[in-house]
LOVONU-953894 format. One record per residue: x, y negated, z of N, C-alpha, C in turn. Coordinates in pm, whole numbers, plus 32768, in hexadecimal, padded with zeros to 4 digits. Layout:
XYZXYZXYZ;...
end
This chain:
825FFBD3B1248225FB65B17081BDFB20B119;814FFAFCB15780E4FAB6B11180DAFA2AB14B;80DAF9C8B0F380D2F93EB122804CF903B0F9;8014F8B5B14E7F92F878B1357FA2F7E3B11D;7F40F7A9B0DA7F40F719B0C07F4AF6CDB143;7F09F6FCB1AB7F10F6B7B22D7F9FF6B1B262;7FECF71DB24D8078F71EB27880C9F6B6B22B;80B1F6B0B1A980F8F64FB15580D1F5C2B17F;8050F5AAB18F8020F525B1B58057F4FAB23E;805AF555B29D808EF534B3228120F509B319;816BF54CB2C581F8F529B2B48205F4A3B26D;81B5F48DB20681B9F40DB1BD8196F39BB21B;8136F3AFB274810DF345B2D1817DF31BB32F;81E1F36FB33E8255F348B38F82A4F2D9B34B;8296F2CDB2C782E3F26DB27A8290F1FFB23A;820EF214B22D81B6F1B6B1E6814FF180B248;813BF0FEB24580DFF0BEB2A38061F086B260;804BF0A7B1E27FD5F076B19C7F7CF0ECB176;7EFAF0D4B1637EA0F141B1397EC9F174B0AF;7EB0F1F5B0977ED1F22EB0147E70F29BAFEE;7E69F2B4AF6A7E17F31FAF317E6BF369AECB;7E34F3D2AE907E7BF41AAE257EA2F3BFADB2;7E4EF35BAD967E67F301AD257ECBF292AD44;7EF0F282ADC27F51F219ADE77FD6F236ADA3;8012F1CCAD6E8098F1E0AD3780FBF1E0ADAA;8167F227AD9781CDF22EAE008204F1A3AE1E;8214F153ADB5824AF0CBADC781EDF074AE19;816BF07CAE00810EF022AE478100F044AEDB;811DF0C0AF008116F0E1AF8F81A0F0DEAFD2;8206F0BDAF82828CF0AAAFBB82E2F126AFC3;82BFF18DAF778314F206AF75837DF1F6AF08;83F2F1C7AF2E8460F1BBAECF84AAF240AEC7;8511F246AE778557F2C5AE608594F2FDAEE1;85CDF2AAAF348609F2DAAFB1859EF30FB010;852FF2C9B01884C4F2F5B0718486F377B040;8475F387AFBD843EF405AF8B849BF478AFAE;851DF462AFA8857BF4CBAFCF856FF4EBB064;8558F488B0B58545F4A0B14584C8F4F3B15E;845CF4D4B11583E1F522B12383FAF5B2B0F9;843DF5C4B087845AF64BB05584B0F696B0BB;8516F656B0F1856EF697B1528521F6C2B1CF;84BFF674B1F5846FF696B26A8410F70BB250;83E8F71EB1D38383F783B1B383BAF804B177;842BF7FBB1328463F871B0F184C7F8B0B151;84A7F927B18284F9F963B1EC8584F991B1C1;8599F9ABB1428619F9DEB1128677F96AB0F5;86D0F94CB150872DF8DEB1408790F8F1B0D0;87A0F96CB0A187FCF988B03387BAF97FAFAA;8737F969AFA886EEF961AF29871CF8E7AEDB;8737F8FAAE5C875CF88BAE0686DEF845ADD5;86DCF7C2ADE58669F772ADBB8689F735AD34;862DF747ACD4863DF70CAC508613F679AC59;8675F621AC5F8658F593AC718611F558ABF9;8627F58EAB8285E1F55DAB0B854CF57BAB16;852BF5F2AB45849DF615AB5D845FF5B7ABC2;84A6F5A0AC2D8474F54AAC988461F4BBAC65;84BDF48BAC1484B5F402ABDF8440F3F1AB7E;8414F45EAB3F83A4F457AAE0831CF44DAB24;8316F467ABA58296F463ABEC826DF3D3AC04;81F1F3B3ABE181C2F329ABEF8156F319AC59;8102F37DAC6D8094F36FACCD80AAF3CBAD45;8063F3ACADAE806BF3FFAE268037F48BAE0A;7FCFF497ADB87F9AF51BAD948004F570AD4F;804FF534ACF480BCF57CACB08128F5A5AD14;8148F54AAD6E81AFF565ADD28184F5D7AE2F;8107F5D3AE5D80D5F63FAEB480E0F6C7AE6E;80B5F6CDADF180B9F74AADA58149F779AD94;81A3F71CAD798230F740AD66826BF778ADE8;824FF734AE588282F762AEDA824DF7EDAEF9;81CCF802AEE5818FF885AEFF81D2F8F0AEA9;81F3F8CFAE2D8239F92DADD582C6F94EAE06;8308F8EEAE42838EF905AE77838BF965AEEC;8326F95CAF3C831BF9B2AFB182FDFA42AF89;82AEFA55AF1F8285FADAAEF982E9FB21AE9F;8353FADDAE7783B8FB1DAE208407FB85AE6A;
end
């Protein structure tokens, strides 16, 4: 499966109501740890996939988060 930035952004927009860019920090746009997991669950089709929460917690910007999500889908 190939995921595009537009797919990620569309899913994020379900949870975030403010404008964002790659440089936006997750905190400033309101993506807390629970919400990031909801976004990941919506985008990663394998429900049995183990998510490395330490990796996820290290992500600070939306650009980092997008890249991480895309990597999860292609694994």
